[in-house]
C-alpha positions as CSV (number, residue, x, y, z in Angstrom):
1,M,-4.7,29.8,15.9
2,S,-1.7,31.7,16.9
3,T,0.8,29.8,18.8
4,E,2.3,33.0,20.0
5,M,2.9,33.1,24.2
6,L,3.2,36.1,26.0
7,A,6.6,36.8,28.1
8,P,6.3,35.9,31.8
9,P,5.3,39.1,33.5
10,A,8.2,41.3,34.3
11,P,9.0,42.3,37.6
12,G,6.1,44.0,39.3
13,G,3.9,42.3,37.5
14,G,3.2,44.1,34.5
15,I,4.0,42.3,30.6
16,A,7.0,44.1,28.7
17,L,5.6,47.1,26.9
18,T,7.7,45.9,23.8
19,R,5.6,43.0,23.6
20,V,2.6,44.7,23.6
21,V,3.5,47.1,20.8
22,M,4.7,43.9,19.2
23,L,0.9,42.7,19.1
24,A,-0.5,45.4,18.6
25,M,1.6,46.0,15.4
26,R,1.2,42.5,14.6
27,E,-3.0,43.2,14.5
28,L,-2.8,46.5,12.6
29,R,-0.3,44.7,9.5
30,S,-3.1,45.0,7.5
31,G,-3.1,48.5,7.6
32,L,-5.2,50.7,9.1
33,R,-8.4,50.3,7.1
34,G,-9.8,47.5,8.8
35,F,-9.7,49.3,12.3
36,Y,-11.5,52.0,10.4
37,I,-14.5,49.8,9.3
38,F,-14.3,48.6,13.3
39,I,-14.5,51.6,14.7
40,A,-17.7,53.0,11.9
41,C,-19.1,49.5,12.9
42,V,-19.3,50.7,16.4
43,A,-20.4,53.9,15.8
44,L,-22.7,52.5,13.6
45,G,-24.2,50.4,16.5
46,V,-24.1,53.1,19.2
47,M,-26.6,55.0,16.8
48,V,-28.6,52.3,15.8
49,I,-28.9,51.2,19.6
50,T,-29.2,54.7,20.4
51,G,-32.5,55.4,17.9
52,V,-34.1,51.9,19.3
53,G,-33.9,53.7,22.9
54,A,-35.3,56.9,21.6
55,L,-38.5,55.1,20.1
56,S,-39.1,52.9,22.8
57,D,-38.7,55.7,25.0
58,A,-41.5,58.0,22.6
59,L,-43.9,55.0,22.5
60,R,-43.8,54.5,26.0
61,G,-44.9,58.0,26.5
62,G,-47.2,58.5,23.8
63,F,-49.0,55.3,25.6
64,E,-48.6,57.3,28.9
65,R,-50.4,60.2,27.8
66,Q,-52.8,59.0,25.3
67,G,-53.4,55.2,26.3
68,E,-57.0,55.7,27.9
69,A,-58.0,57.2,24.2
70,I,-56.1,55.0,22.2
71,L,-58.3,52.1,24.1
72,G,-61.4,53.9,24.6
73,G,-60.9,52.9,28.5
74,D,-58.7,51.7,31.2
75,V,-58.1,48.6,30.2
76,T,-59.3,46.3,27.0
77,F,-60.2,42.7,27.1
78,G,-60.2,40.5,23.6
79,R,-61.5,37.3,22.4
80,M,-61.0,35.8,18.9
81,H,-64.2,34.7,17.3
82,V,-65.8,34.0,21.0
83,R,-68.0,36.6,22.7
84,A,-68.0,37.0,26.4
85,A,-71.1,35.0,28.0
86,G,-71.9,34.6,31.3
87,R,-69.9,35.0,34.3
88,E,-67.5,36.7,32.3
89,R,-69.5,39.2,31.3
90,E,-71.0,39.5,35.0
91,W,-67.8,39.9,36.0
92,L,-66.6,42.5,33.7
93,A,-69.9,44.4,34.8
94,A,-68.7,44.3,37.8
95,Q,-65.3,46.3,37.4
96,G,-67.2,49.2,36.6
97,R,-68.9,50.8,33.2
98,M,-67.9,48.5,30.3
99,S,-68.2,48.5,26.3
100,E,-68.7,46.2,23.9
101,T,-67.1,46.3,20.3
102,A,-66.5,43.7,17.4
103,T,-63.5,44.0,14.8
104,L,-62.8,42.5,11.2
105,R,-60.1,42.9,8.7
106,A,-60.7,42.0,5.6
107,M,-59.2,43.1,2.0
108,A,-61.5,45.4,0.5
109,R,-61.1,45.4,-3.7
110,R,-62.7,47.5,-6.2
111,A,-65.4,46.2,-8.5
112,D,-62.7,46.1,-11.5
113,G,-59.9,44.3,-9.2
114,E,-57.3,47.1,-10.4
115,E,-56.8,48.0,-6.4
116,Q,-57.0,46.4,-3.5
117,A,-56.2,47.5,0.6
118,L,-56.2,45.6,4.2
119,V,-59.5,47.7,5.9
120,E,-60.6,47.0,9.0
121,I,-64.3,47.1,9.8
122,K,-65.6,47.9,13.8
123,A,-69.0,47.5,15.2
124,V,-69.4,49.4,18.5
125,D,-72.1,49.8,21.0
126,E,-73.7,53.0,22.7
127,H,-71.3,53.1,25.5
128,Y,-68.0,53.5,23.4
129,P,-65.5,55.0,24.0
130,L,-65.1,54.9,27.8
131,A,-62.9,57.8,27.3
132,G,-61.8,60.1,24.8
133,E,-64.1,60.7,21.8
134,V,-64.9,59.5,18.5
135,R,-64.8,61.3,14.8
136,V,-66.7,60.0,12.1
137,G,-66.7,60.5,8.6
138,G,-69.4,61.2,7.3
139,A,-71.5,62.1,10.5
140,A,-71.5,64.5,13.0
141,S,-70.6,62.2,15.9
142,L,-70.6,58.9,16.7
143,E,-74.5,59.3,17.8
144,Q,-75.7,60.6,14.5
145,A,-73.5,57.1,12.9
146,N,-75.2,55.0,15.5
147,A,-78.6,56.8,15.1
148,F,-78.3,56.1,11.3
149,W,-77.5,52.4,11.9
150,R,-80.5,52.1,13.8
151,L,-82.6,53.3,10.8
152,R,-81.4,50.6,8.8
153,E,-82.6,47.8,11.2
154,A,-85.8,49.6,11.8
155,I,-86.5,49.3,8.1
156,V,-88.2,45.7,8.2
157,E,-89.8,46.8,11.3
158,V,-92.3,49.7,10.3
159,Q,-92.7,48.4,6.7
160,K,-95.8,46.3,8.7
161,Y,-97.5,49.3,9.7
162,P,-98.4,50.8,5.9
163,G,-99.9,47.4,5.2
164,G,-98.7,44.9,2.9
165,S,-95.3,44.1,1.4
166,I,-94.3,42.2,-1.4
167,K,-90.3,41.7,-1.1
168,H,-88.3,40.6,-3.0
169,D,-84.4,39.2,-2.5
170,I,-82.2,39.9,-5.9
171,S,-79.1,40.5,-6.7
172,V,-76.8,41.9,-9.5
173,P,-73.6,43.2,-10.1
174,V,-72.4,45.6,-8.0
175,A,-72.1,48.3,-10.9
176,A,-75.8,47.8,-11.4
177,V,-77.3,48.4,-8.4
178,P,-78.2,52.2,-9.5
179,D,-79.9,50.8,-12.8
180,F,-81.4,48.5,-11.4
181,I,-83.0,50.6,-8.5
182,A,-84.2,53.2,-11.2
183,E,-86.0,50.6,-14.0
184,A,-87.4,48.5,-11.2
185,S,-89.0,51.1,-9.1
186,A,-90.3,52.5,-12.4
187,A,-91.3,48.9,-13.7
188,V,-93.7,48.1,-10.2
189,T,-95.0,51.7,-10.0
190,A,-96.2,51.0,-13.8
191,L,-97.6,47.7,-12.9
192,T,-99.5,49.4,-9.4
193,P,-99.6,52.9,-9.5
194,G,-99.1,54.3,-5.9
195,A,-97.2,51.6,-5.0
196,R,-94.3,52.3,-3.0
197,P,-90.9,50.6,-3.8
198,I,-88.3,50.4,-0.3
199,P,-84.7,49.2,-1.8
200,F,-82.6,48.3,1.0
201,G,-80.0,46.4,2.4
202,H,-76.2,45.0,1.2
203,L,-75.6,47.8,-1.6
204,G,-71.8,47.0,-1.3
205,D,-72.1,43.2,-2.4
206,G,-75.2,43.8,-4.7
207,N,-77.9,42.3,-2.5
208,V,-81.1,44.3,-2.7
209,H,-84.2,43.8,-0.8
210,F,-86.5,45.4,-3.0
211,N,-89.5,45.3,-0.9
212,V,-93.1,47.3,-2.4
213,T,-95.0,48.8,0.0
214,Q,-99.1,48.8,-1.3
215,P,-100.5,52.3,-2.1
216,A,-102.2,54.3,0.5
217,G,-105.4,53.5,1.5
218,A,-105.4,50.1,-1.0
219,D,-106.9,46.7,-0.1
220,K,-104.3,44.5,1.3
221,A,-105.5,41.2,0.3
222,A,-106.2,42.7,-3.3
223,Y,-102.5,43.7,-3.3
224,L,-100.7,40.9,-2.3
225,A,-102.6,38.8,-4.6
226,R,-100.5,40.3,-6.9
227,W,-97.6,38.6,-5.6
228,A,-96.0,36.6,-8.4
229,E,-97.4,39.2,-11.1
230,M,-94.8,41.9,-9.4
231,N,-91.9,39.0,-8.7
232,A,-91.9,38.1,-12.5
233,V,-91.3,42.1,-13.1
234,V,-88.4,42.8,-10.6
235,H,-87.1,39.4,-11.2
236,A,-86.8,39.8,-15.2
237,I,-84.8,43.1,-15.1
238,A,-82.7,41.3,-12.1
239,A,-81.8,38.7,-14.7
240,K,-81.5,41.3,-17.6
241,L,-79.3,42.9,-15.8
242,G,-76.9,39.8,-14.8
243,G,-78.2,39.2,-11.3
244,S,-80.2,36.7,-10.0
245,I,-83.9,36.0,-8.5
246,S,-82.3,35.5,-4.9
247,A,-79.3,36.2,-2.8
248,E,-79.3,36.1,1.1
249,H,-82.1,34.2,1.6
250,G,-81.8,31.5,-0.8
251,I,-84.5,29.6,-2.9
252,G,-86.0,27.8,0.1
253,R,-90.0,27.4,-0.3
254,L,-90.8,30.4,-1.7
255,K,-88.8,30.4,-4.5
256,R,-88.8,27.0,-5.2
257,E,-90.9,26.7,-8.6
258,L,-89.0,29.6,-9.8
259,L,-86.0,28.1,-10.0
260,P,-86.6,25.4,-12.8
261,G,-87.1,29.0,-14.6
262,V,-84.1,30.6,-14.3
263,K,-81.4,27.7,-13.6
264,D,-79.9,25.5,-16.3
265,P,-81.7,22.1,-17.0
266,V,-78.6,20.0,-16.3
267,A,-77.2,21.8,-13.6
268,L,-80.7,21.3,-11.8
269,E,-80.2,17.9,-12.7
270,M,-77.0,17.3,-10.8
271,M,-78.4,19.2,-8.2
272,R,-81.4,16.4,-8.0
273,A,-78.9,13.5,-8.1
274,L,-77.0,14.6,-5.3
275,K,-79.6,15.4,-3.2
276,R,-80.9,11.7,-4.2
277,T,-77.4,10.6,-3.4
278,L,-77.0,12.4,0.2
279,D,-80.4,11.9,1.0
280,P,-82.1,9.5,0.1
281,K,-84.9,9.0,2.8
282,G,-85.4,13.1,2.1
283,I,-85.2,14.1,6.1
284,L,-82.8,17.2,5.4
285,N,-84.2,19.9,4.9
286,P,-87.5,18.6,3.4
287,G,-89.5,20.5,0.9
288,K,-86.6,23.0,0.3
289,V,-84.6,24.1,-2.8
290,L,-85.7,21.0,-4.9
């Protein structure tokens, strides 16, 4: 710390000019380079502050002009992992028109694992958006996209009207889905001429609901009596392609007797041992899987 002291104020209350010059010269004794750096830093700081201010103004203006379209309405309320219910929904509905959405973020990876990206999936109801419009890739409108989804949801319901349906819940590697559908369709129609395969489901993860409707005009009871026979044909194709006889719906009771035929005996015995250890009285989900 410098111990220099300023001279007493000169008459009239000012500091002697010579003393000011001496202090200034002392600060510049290292040359003008440091002073130039100081000026450059000040100028850079001013530019950064100006740029941030301009960006802030641009964002604020954008929200003011397009806020409704961005939100899909006047205001949005969000909750993590919990759906609004009861009095909350009543209060929201009392404020005016309401739309409900659900958003999921996940990592999407190629089947070969070479590339991945963060994706956002958004589910919307028939009222969305309350402001603005939605453009859907691959569909003419949001209404068309919703109609496509309703078609998917209705598949299960409509299958009961044409008669009996023999169902399969299998999984294969995603890349093998087209081969499975082609081979299984050919196999079941060869087994039962006129049978109508209806494959649908979670094709993105390799889970195919391969349901087969009876031939038109066939006897329903006689057709369903061949359930095990058709299962064996379809399951053999899934196994050949590196898949499983069960996927989303598990083993349960329906496939319990099939499990020993596809499960390694050592693994199966380990499952039984764990079951006996954790559930010695057999009261947890009795009669399922094992």
